[in-house]
MITILO-77485 format. One line per 8 residues: number of its first residue (from 1); their letters; for each residue x, y, z of N, C-alpha, C. Coordinates in steps of 0.05 Angstrom, whole numbers, always signed. Example, Ala and Ser with C-alpha at 12.3 -4.5 7.8 and 13.67 -1.06 7.14 Angstrom:
2
1> AS> +264,-114,+156,+246,-90,+156,+264,-66,+156 ~ +257,-45,+142,+273,-21,+143,+258,+1,+157
This chain:
254
1> XXXXXXXX> +1369,+1789,+2262,+1364,+1797,+2241,+1379,+1798,+2214 ~ +1373,+1779,+2199,+1394,+1769,+2171,+1409,+1790,+2158 ~ +1430,+1781,+2142,+1440,+1801,+2129,+1421,+1809,+2104 ~ +1428,+1834,+2089,+1415,+1844,+2066,+1440,+1845,+2054 ~ +1435,+1832,+2024,+1458,+1825,+2011,+1446,+1838,+1982 ~ +1460,+1860,+1970,+1453,+1871,+1949,+1470,+1860,+1923 ~ +1452,+1852,+1894,+1469,+1842,+1879,+1466,+1849,+1853 ~ +1487,+1839,+1836,+1483,+1848,+1806,+1486,+1828,+1787
9> XXXXXXXX> +1455,+1820,+1768,+1458,+1802,+1744,+1488,+1805,+1736 ~ +1503,+1825,+1728,+1520,+1826,+1707,+1545,+1802,+1721 ~ +1549,+1808,+1748,+1572,+1800,+1764,+1564,+1766,+1762 ~ +1547,+1758,+1754,+1539,+1728,+1753,+1565,+1709,+1737 ~ +1569,+1687,+1746,+1566,+1664,+1766,+1577,+1668,+1784 ~ +1592,+1695,+1796,+1607,+1694,+1811,+1595,+1709,+1844 ~ +1595,+1693,+1862,+1582,+1702,+1888,+1589,+1730,+1894 ~ +1574,+1739,+1899,+1587,+1768,+1912,+1564,+1781,+1922
17> XXXXXXXX> +1563,+1807,+1933,+1548,+1815,+1944,+1548,+1849,+1956 ~ +1537,+1864,+1959,+1534,+1892,+1967,+1527,+1889,+1997 ~ +1540,+1893,+2018,+1521,+1888,+2040,+1519,+1913,+2050 ~ +1491,+1912,+2065,+1473,+1939,+2072,+1494,+1930,+2105 ~ +1477,+1954,+2117,+1489,+1952,+2145,+1466,+1934,+2171 ~ +1454,+1921,+2150,+1423,+1907,+2168,+1435,+1876,+2178 ~ +1429,+1866,+2199,+1446,+1839,+2203,+1464,+1835,+2220 ~ +1477,+1861,+2227,+1510,+1861,+2243,+1505,+1857,+2274
25> XXXXXXXX> +1525,+1860,+2292,+1529,+1856,+2320,+1534,+1885,+2329 ~ +1547,+1904,+2319,+1549,+1924,+2325,+1528,+1948,+2334 ~ +1528,+1963,+2361,+1516,+1977,+2369,+1525,+2010,+2369 ~ +1501,+2023,+2379,+1508,+2050,+2383,+1505,+2059,+2352 ~ +1522,+2071,+2350,+1522,+2098,+2329,+1534,+2083,+2298 ~ +1547,+2046,+2301,+1563,+2036,+2290,+1537,+2013,+2283 ~ +1513,+2008,+2293,+1490,+1990,+2295,+1484,+1982,+2269 ~ +1493,+1958,+2270,+1485,+1939,+2245,+1512,+1923,+2235
33> XXXXXXXX> +1521,+1923,+2213,+1542,+1904,+2205,+1570,+1920,+2195 ~ +1576,+1928,+2224,+1607,+1945,+2209,+1618,+1930,+2212 ~ +1646,+1938,+2191,+1661,+1913,+2175,+1689,+1929,+2173 ~ +1683,+1952,+2195,+1714,+1968,+2191,+1728,+1969,+2217 ~ +1759,+1952,+2214,+1773,+1947,+2237,+1786,+1970,+2250 ~ +1786,+1996,+2227,+1794,+2022,+2233,+1774,+2038,+2243 ~ +1752,+2035,+2257,+1736,+2048,+2267,+1738,+2042,+2290 ~ +1727,+2056,+2318,+1728,+2061,+2341,+1707,+2035,+2353
41> XXXXXXXX> +1700,+2020,+2335,+1681,+2002,+2350,+1690,+1979,+2357 ~ +1674,+1964,+2376,+1686,+1942,+2397,+1699,+1923,+2377 ~ +1726,+1915,+2371,+1741,+1898,+2358,+1725,+1868,+2349 ~ +1709,+1861,+2382,+1700,+1831,+2373,+1671,+1833,+2359 ~ +1664,+1861,+2361,+1636,+1867,+2340,+1640,+1866,+2312 ~ +1672,+1878,+2304,+1679,+1872,+2277,+1678,+1855,+2273 ~ +1707,+1834,+2284,+1705,+1806,+2278,+1681,+1784,+2276 ~ +1661,+1796,+2292,+1635,+1773,+2283,+1621,+1785,+2258
49> XXXXXXXX> +1618,+1809,+2256,+1608,+1812,+2228,+1629,+1813,+2205 ~ +1647,+1804,+2203,+1670,+1803,+2179,+1667,+1769,+2173 ~ +1662,+1753,+2201,+1647,+1727,+2200,+1627,+1723,+2186 ~ +1608,+1737,+2195,+1578,+1729,+2185,+1589,+1734,+2154 ~ +1601,+1755,+2148,+1605,+1763,+2114,+1611,+1733,+2095 ~ +1634,+1732,+2112,+1652,+1711,+2100,+1628,+1689,+2101 ~ +1622,+1675,+2121,+1599,+1653,+2125,+1584,+1659,+2090 ~ +1565,+1683,+2090,+1549,+1682,+2067,+1559,+1691,+2046
57> XXXXXXXX> +1585,+1686,+2038,+1597,+1681,+2018,+1615,+1658,+2011 ~ +1607,+1645,+2040,+1621,+1609,+2038,+1649,+1607,+2032 ~ +1659,+1624,+2047,+1688,+1630,+2049,+1695,+1628,+2077 ~ +1724,+1617,+2091,+1734,+1619,+2111,+1728,+1642,+2117 ~ +1732,+1661,+2147,+1743,+1682,+2148,+1767,+1698,+2139 ~ +1789,+1676,+2144,+1824,+1691,+2132,+1813,+1687,+2101 ~ +1797,+1679,+2096,+1801,+1681,+2067,+1781,+1706,+2047 ~ +1771,+1719,+2062,+1762,+1747,+2068,+1785,+1770,+2070
65> XXXXXXXX> +1789,+1774,+2048,+1815,+1796,+2037,+1809,+1815,+2038 ~ +1818,+1835,+2057,+1816,+1873,+2054,+1844,+1883,+2056 ~ +1845,+1911,+2047,+1874,+1913,+2048,+1869,+1943,+2067 ~ +1891,+1958,+2069,+1889,+1988,+2084,+1885,+2006,+2065 ~ +1859,+2015,+2066,+1855,+2030,+2041,+1863,+2065,+2039 ~ +1878,+2074,+2026,+1889,+2099,+2030,+1880,+2118,+2010 ~ +1855,+2118,+1989,+1852,+2135,+1965,+1870,+2142,+1948 ~ +1888,+2113,+1944,+1906,+2115,+1915,+1901,+2100,+1898
73> XXXXXXXX> +1918,+2098,+1876,+1913,+2089,+1858,+1929,+2051,+1853 ~ +1931,+2047,+1873,+1951,+2021,+1879,+1940,+1997,+1876 ~ +1941,+1974,+1869,+1930,+1950,+1863,+1946,+1926,+1870 ~ +1931,+1910,+1887,+1948,+1891,+1896,+1939,+1868,+1883 ~ +1953,+1845,+1869,+1947,+1828,+1861,+1955,+1801,+1873 ~ +1929,+1780,+1882,+1931,+1761,+1904,+1937,+1735,+1890 ~ +1944,+1713,+1907,+1954,+1692,+1896,+1947,+1672,+1916 ~ +1938,+1692,+1944,+1932,+1667,+1963,+1925,+1692,+1986
81> XXXXXXXX> +1914,+1682,+2021,+1909,+1701,+2029,+1931,+1713,+2052 ~ +1922,+1734,+2052,+1945,+1744,+2065,+1955,+1742,+2097 ~ +1982,+1744,+2109,+1987,+1738,+2127,+1975,+1758,+2148 ~ +1961,+1732,+2167,+1947,+1750,+2191,+1969,+1764,+2216 ~ +1990,+1761,+2207,+2010,+1766,+2226,+2024,+1795,+2226 ~ +2018,+1805,+2193,+2035,+1822,+2185,+2015,+1850,+2178 ~ +2024,+1876,+2174,+2000,+1886,+2159,+1990,+1895,+2145 ~ +1965,+1894,+2138,+1956,+1891,+2114,+1972,+1919,+2096
89> XXXXXXXX> +1974,+1904,+2066,+1987,+1918,+2052,+1971,+1948,+2044 ~ +1976,+1966,+2034,+1970,+1999,+2027,+1963,+2002,+1996 ~ +1934,+1993,+1994,+1922,+1995,+1964,+1904,+1999,+1965 ~ +1885,+2005,+1943,+1855,+2009,+1942,+1837,+1994,+1924 ~ +1855,+1979,+1917,+1836,+1955,+1897,+1856,+1922,+1899 ~ +1841,+1903,+1895,+1860,+1874,+1888,+1850,+1852,+1868 ~ +1867,+1847,+1852,+1852,+1827,+1837,+1862,+1799,+1843 ~ +1847,+1779,+1836,+1857,+1757,+1838,+1844,+1730,+1809
97> XXXXXXXX> +1858,+1710,+1808,+1853,+1689,+1799,+1852,+1666,+1808 ~ +1846,+1665,+1833,+1855,+1645,+1849,+1830,+1633,+1869 ~ +1817,+1612,+1868,+1791,+1606,+1875,+1789,+1604,+1907 ~ +1768,+1611,+1920,+1770,+1612,+1943,+1771,+1640,+1958 ~ +1782,+1653,+1946,+1790,+1685,+1953,+1768,+1701,+1950 ~ +1761,+1715,+1973,+1739,+1740,+1973,+1757,+1760,+1970 ~ +1743,+1783,+1952,+1756,+1803,+1952,+1739,+1835,+1966 ~ +1742,+1842,+1995,+1728,+1857,+2005,+1741,+1887,+2003
105> XXXXXXXX> +1722,+1908,+1996,+1722,+1933,+2003,+1702,+1948,+2020 ~ +1714,+1962,+2034,+1703,+1975,+2052,+1693,+2011,+2044 ~ +1675,+2012,+2054,+1664,+2046,+2036,+1651,+2055,+2065 ~ +1643,+2085,+2062,+1622,+2092,+2073,+1613,+2128,+2061 ~ +1610,+2119,+2040,+1603,+2140,+2017,+1621,+2137,+1990 ~ +1650,+2128,+1997,+1659,+2122,+1968,+1655,+2105,+1942 ~ +1653,+2094,+1923,+1638,+2080,+1907,+1659,+2049,+1918 ~ +1645,+2034,+1918,+1654,+2000,+1920,+1651,+1988,+1889
113> XXXXXXXX> +1673,+1986,+1881,+1669,+1970,+1847,+1675,+1943,+1847 ~ +1662,+1922,+1842,+1666,+1895,+1836,+1669,+1889,+1800 ~ +1693,+1873,+1805,+1694,+1867,+1763,+1689,+1838,+1764 ~ +1688,+1829,+1737,+1688,+1803,+1735,+1688,+1801,+1711 ~ +1711,+1784,+1697,+1708,+1775,+1664,+1698,+1742,+1682 ~ +1682,+1732,+1671,+1674,+1700,+1671,+1682,+1682,+1654 ~ +1691,+1690,+1641,+1708,+1677,+1616,+1738,+1670,+1630 ~ +1748,+1697,+1633,+1779,+1687,+1638,+1779,+1679,+1666
121> XXXXXXXX> +1757,+1678,+1683,+1754,+1677,+1711,+1779,+1688,+1724 ~ +1773,+1714,+1728,+1783,+1738,+1741,+1771,+1756,+1750 ~ +1768,+1757,+1771,+1760,+1779,+1792,+1771,+1807,+1803 ~ +1758,+1828,+1815,+1774,+1852,+1826,+1754,+1867,+1839 ~ +1762,+1882,+1854,+1748,+1898,+1873,+1764,+1923,+1881 ~ +1753,+1951,+1879,+1767,+1973,+1885,+1748,+1990,+1894 ~ +1767,+2010,+1911,+1751,+2028,+1931,+1757,+2047,+1920 ~ +1738,+2066,+1901,+1741,+2094,+1885,+1726,+2114,+1894
129> XXXXXXXX> +1745,+2129,+1915,+1728,+2160,+1919,+1738,+2173,+1898 ~ +1737,+2199,+1903,+1743,+2221,+1879,+1771,+2223,+1881 ~ +1784,+2212,+1899,+1824,+2219,+1892,+1819,+2197,+1880 ~ +1819,+2166,+1884,+1825,+2147,+1873,+1816,+2142,+1845 ~ +1789,+2152,+1839,+1773,+2151,+1812,+1791,+2177,+1799 ~ +1797,+2195,+1803,+1806,+2214,+1788,+1843,+2207,+1780 ~ +1848,+2195,+1801,+1885,+2184,+1797,+1884,+2155,+1787 ~ +1865,+2148,+1774,+1867,+2119,+1758,+1858,+2090,+1773
137> XXXXXXXX> +1849,+2094,+1800,+1848,+2064,+1799,+1832,+2043,+1792 ~ +1810,+2058,+1780,+1793,+2039,+1760,+1806,+2031,+1742 ~ +1819,+2045,+1722,+1836,+2039,+1704,+1858,+2019,+1707 ~ +1870,+2021,+1738,+1891,+2004,+1740,+1882,+1976,+1752 ~ +1860,+1974,+1760,+1845,+1948,+1765,+1842,+1934,+1747 ~ +1822,+1944,+1724,+1828,+1929,+1697,+1853,+1921,+1687 ~ +1870,+1940,+1687,+1902,+1925,+1683,+1912,+1905,+1690 ~ +1902,+1911,+1719,+1913,+1889,+1732,+1898,+1857,+1727
145> XXXXXXXX> +1874,+1862,+1730,+1858,+1839,+1712,+1865,+1823,+1687 ~ +1877,+1843,+1671,+1879,+1839,+1643,+1911,+1824,+1644 ~ +1929,+1832,+1662,+1954,+1818,+1660,+1952,+1787,+1680 ~ +1928,+1783,+1686,+1920,+1759,+1704,+1899,+1741,+1678 ~ +1903,+1750,+1658,+1891,+1736,+1641,+1865,+1739,+1629 ~ +1846,+1770,+1640,+1822,+1778,+1634,+1825,+1788,+1610 ~ +1803,+1801,+1601,+1805,+1806,+1571,+1784,+1838,+1571 ~ +1796,+1861,+1572,+1775,+1884,+1582,+1748,+1875,+1572
153> XXXXXXXX> +1756,+1865,+1549,+1721,+1875,+1529,+1701,+1849,+1538 ~ +1703,+1830,+1562,+1697,+1817,+1580,+1680,+1818,+1606 ~ +1706,+1842,+1614,+1691,+1854,+1644,+1669,+1864,+1645 ~ +1654,+1856,+1668,+1633,+1873,+1678,+1642,+1892,+1700 ~ +1636,+1908,+1706,+1635,+1923,+1732,+1619,+1933,+1738 ~ +1615,+1941,+1766,+1586,+1945,+1779,+1593,+1965,+1803 ~ +1584,+1985,+1807,+1589,+2005,+1830,+1569,+2003,+1841 ~ +1576,+1998,+1869,+1549,+1996,+1888,+1544,+2020,+1906
161> XXXXXXXX> +1526,+2009,+1932,+1519,+2039,+1937,+1536,+2058,+1944 ~ +1533,+2091,+1938,+1555,+2106,+1949,+1534,+2129,+1943 ~ +1547,+2159,+1950,+1541,+2188,+1955,+1532,+2189,+1921 ~ +1501,+2202,+1928,+1499,+2208,+1899,+1505,+2230,+1899 ~ +1498,+2248,+1877,+1502,+2279,+1866,+1488,+2297,+1885 ~ +1464,+2291,+1882,+1445,+2310,+1903,+1457,+2311,+1937 ~ +1471,+2294,+1939,+1478,+2297,+1971,+1513,+2304,+1968 ~ +1526,+2309,+1953,+1552,+2309,+1945,+1565,+2336,+1940
169> XXXXXXXX> +1558,+2359,+1961,+1567,+2387,+1956,+1592,+2393,+1953 ~ +1610,+2404,+1951,+1639,+2406,+1946,+1641,+2442,+1944 ~ +1666,+2451,+1939,+1674,+2474,+1933,+1690,+2481,+1912 ~ +1695,+2502,+1918,+1709,+2513,+1885,+1740,+2499,+1884 ~ +1749,+2493,+1904,+1779,+2476,+1904,+1786,+2450,+1897 ~ +1751,+2436,+1902,+1746,+2404,+1894,+1744,+2403,+1866 ~ +1726,+2422,+1854,+1722,+2428,+1823,+1756,+2428,+1808 ~ +1769,+2456,+1824,+1796,+2459,+1804,+1814,+2425,+1804
177> XXXXXXXX> +1805,+2418,+1823,+1826,+2388,+1820,+1816,+2378,+1798 ~ +1790,+2371,+1788,+1784,+2359,+1766,+1790,+2382,+1737 ~ +1783,+2402,+1738,+1786,+2414,+1715,+1814,+2424,+1706 ~ +1831,+2417,+1732,+1866,+2418,+1719,+1873,+2399,+1713 ~ +1860,+2372,+1709,+1866,+2351,+1697,+1851,+2350,+1667 ~ +1828,+2362,+1667,+1811,+2358,+1637,+1784,+2380,+1642 ~ +1778,+2400,+1625,+1766,+2421,+1629,+1735,+2402,+1630 ~ +1739,+2380,+1600,+1712,+2363,+1607,+1698,+2344,+1626
185> XXXXXXXX> +1721,+2353,+1642,+1701,+2341,+1679,+1684,+2361,+1689 ~ +1676,+2384,+1682,+1657,+2397,+1681,+1636,+2385,+1682 ~ +1633,+2368,+1669,+1598,+2355,+1661,+1592,+2338,+1686 ~ +1609,+2337,+1699,+1600,+2322,+1732,+1591,+2341,+1747 ~ +1590,+2364,+1745,+1590,+2383,+1765,+1561,+2396,+1762 ~ +1549,+2400,+1782,+1521,+2423,+1775,+1520,+2440,+1795 ~ +1516,+2464,+1787,+1518,+2490,+1805,+1499,+2488,+1830 ~ +1502,+2493,+1854,+1490,+2486,+1876,+1485,+2508,+1895
193> XXXXXXXX> +1484,+2510,+1918,+1475,+2541,+1940,+1491,+2549,+1939 ~ +1497,+2580,+1945,+1523,+2593,+1953,+1548,+2591,+1938 ~ +1549,+2582,+1916,+1573,+2583,+1905,+1585,+2557,+1911 ~ +1573,+2541,+1918,+1578,+2509,+1922,+1571,+2492,+1900 ~ +1584,+2467,+1888,+1578,+2449,+1875,+1566,+2427,+1873 ~ +1548,+2403,+1861,+1544,+2382,+1867,+1555,+2360,+1842 ~ +1565,+2351,+1858,+1596,+2326,+1848,+1578,+2301,+1831 ~ +1582,+2289,+1817,+1572,+2261,+1808,+1587,+2240,+1806
201> XXXXXXXX> +1596,+2235,+1833,+1617,+2215,+1833,+1602,+2191,+1819 ~ +1580,+2180,+1814,+1579,+2156,+1801,+1581,+2166,+1772 ~ +1570,+2184,+1764,+1579,+2188,+1732,+1604,+2190,+1725 ~ +1625,+2195,+1741,+1652,+2202,+1736,+1658,+2177,+1738 ~ +1657,+2155,+1755,+1665,+2128,+1757,+1651,+2114,+1737 ~ +1626,+2117,+1720,+1623,+2099,+1702,+1635,+2110,+1673 ~ +1639,+2130,+1674,+1652,+2142,+1652,+1680,+2133,+1652 ~ +1695,+2136,+1662,+1728,+2124,+1671,+1719,+2094,+1662
209> XXXXXXXX> +1706,+2079,+1673,+1699,+2049,+1673,+1691,+2044,+1635 ~ +1676,+2057,+1629,+1669,+2055,+1596,+1688,+2064,+1584 ~ +1706,+2089,+1587,+1728,+2101,+1568,+1748,+2073,+1572 ~ +1749,+2062,+1594,+1775,+2041,+1593,+1764,+2017,+1580 ~ +1739,+2010,+1569,+1732,+1990,+1549,+1730,+1966,+1564 ~ +1710,+1969,+1593,+1705,+1943,+1592,+1679,+1941,+1578 ~ +1668,+1919,+1584,+1640,+1902,+1570,+1614,+1917,+1571 ~ +1614,+1916,+1603,+1592,+1940,+1621,+1596,+1954,+1646
217> XXXXXXXX> +1580,+1972,+1647,+1587,+1988,+1667,+1560,+1999,+1676 ~ +1556,+1996,+1704,+1528,+1998,+1718,+1536,+2010,+1743 ~ +1518,+2016,+1756,+1510,+2029,+1785,+1486,+2014,+1795 ~ +1490,+2007,+1816,+1467,+1984,+1825,+1451,+2003,+1844 ~ +1449,+2031,+1843,+1432,+2050,+1860,+1443,+2049,+1889 ~ +1423,+2067,+1902,+1423,+2066,+1929,+1445,+2090,+1934 ~ +1432,+2120,+1952,+1450,+2129,+1960,+1459,+2130,+1988 ~ +1492,+2126,+2000,+1491,+2120,+2025,+1492,+2135,+2042
225> XXXXXXXX> +1481,+2169,+2033,+1477,+2187,+2052,+1450,+2195,+2063 ~ +1436,+2181,+2034,+1402,+2185,+2038,+1390,+2165,+2058 ~ +1402,+2147,+2066,+1385,+2126,+2076,+1403,+2105,+2102 ~ +1396,+2122,+2121,+1413,+2113,+2146,+1400,+2094,+2158 ~ +1380,+2078,+2154,+1366,+2050,+2157,+1384,+2033,+2146 ~ +1399,+2037,+2119,+1412,+2013,+2101,+1439,+2016,+2108 ~ +1457,+2040,+2107,+1473,+2052,+2099,+1495,+2069,+2123 ~ +1517,+2061,+2121,+1535,+2079,+2132,+1542,+2107,+2115
233> XXXXXXXX> +1546,+2128,+2128,+1557,+2150,+2109,+1574,+2175,+2125 ~ +1597,+2174,+2113,+1617,+2194,+2127,+1610,+2221,+2133 ~ +1594,+2223,+2100,+1587,+2257,+2106,+1569,+2260,+2128 ~ +1547,+2244,+2125,+1533,+2242,+2142,+1530,+2244,+2178 ~ +1555,+2225,+2177,+1562,+2231,+2206,+1572,+2264,+2214 ~ +1589,+2269,+2197,+1595,+2296,+2208,+1575,+2313,+2203 ~ +1561,+2315,+2182,+1537,+2331,+2192,+1518,+2330,+2217 ~ +1515,+2303,+2225,+1506,+2295,+2252,+1522,+2298,+2275
241> XXXXXXXX> +1547,+2309,+2275,+1565,+2313,+2292,+1567,+2286,+2312 ~ +1578,+2258,+2289,+1583,+2240,+2304,+1609,+2233,+2308 ~ +1626,+2221,+2327,+1643,+2219,+2325,+1661,+2204,+2313 ~ +1646,+2179,+2300,+1658,+2156,+2277,+1643,+2149,+2264 ~ +1642,+2134,+2248,+1623,+2118,+2229,+1629,+2095,+2222 ~ +1609,+2076,+2211,+1609,+2046,+2210,+1622,+2040,+2172 ~ +1633,+2024,+2169,+1641,+2012,+2143,+1624,+1998,+2137 ~ +1612,+1998,+2106,+1600,+1976,+2092,+1621,+1954,+2084
249> XXXXXX> +1615,+1934,+2073,+1638,+1908,+2054,+1616,+1909,+2028 ~ +1634,+1908,+2009,+1626,+1894,+1987,+1641,+1879,+1972 ~ +1635,+1851,+1971,+1654,+1828,+1961,+1646,+1806,+1937 ~ +1661,+1805,+1929,+1665,+1788,+1907,+1691,+1760,+1908 ~ +1682,+1735,+1901,+1697,+1719,+1903,+1700,+1698,+1887 ~ +1722,+1684,+1879,+1718,+1659,+1859,+1710,+1635,+1872
């Protein structure tokens, strides 16, 4: 099966893609294009999947860079590939102005966000779950791009497939994490069932991006939870009592 790659016009002319799970070598609960080395999937399958992604992006496998994501607000600026013999840096975003590098973000409900300044020729990629988005990962990615010569008023940002508000049920403690920062964040929550709330992760991400002054911020659409044939989902794996889950990859390259 061929790879399925979702793209966004606002990220052109840079080669990029929000990859679905279709077309990969993994099997079982990971069936498809699982690109997460941190999963319990067979390492050979993950390596093959990542090689297929690199080929689709027109780069060598070593040039497809990912980091050890920790739900932080930390950004890495890359001037070349990372050493294969050393641990990956802990961060949740990368930026570069170096041609030939592909920045890869792994997700399974969180927001994969790809950034591009077509004039300054600077790109970025961020993993923005609720914790990272609240602590400033999106703003930090934009600032790091600006430090490389980008202009925030030229940056286009696109959020890829992630969990939708309809599927994102949270409790009172989760809500308080946001209200303790800003009471206005209540607008990203609606009442759910049994005293629960439904959180709009996409709306929150878009608001943070627009408040940061980017030229354009959009969501490509698609809820990871609601489409098991195309997307991995951590929350769905929990509800289905699965032992693990696959990771989707989103990539942009210069």
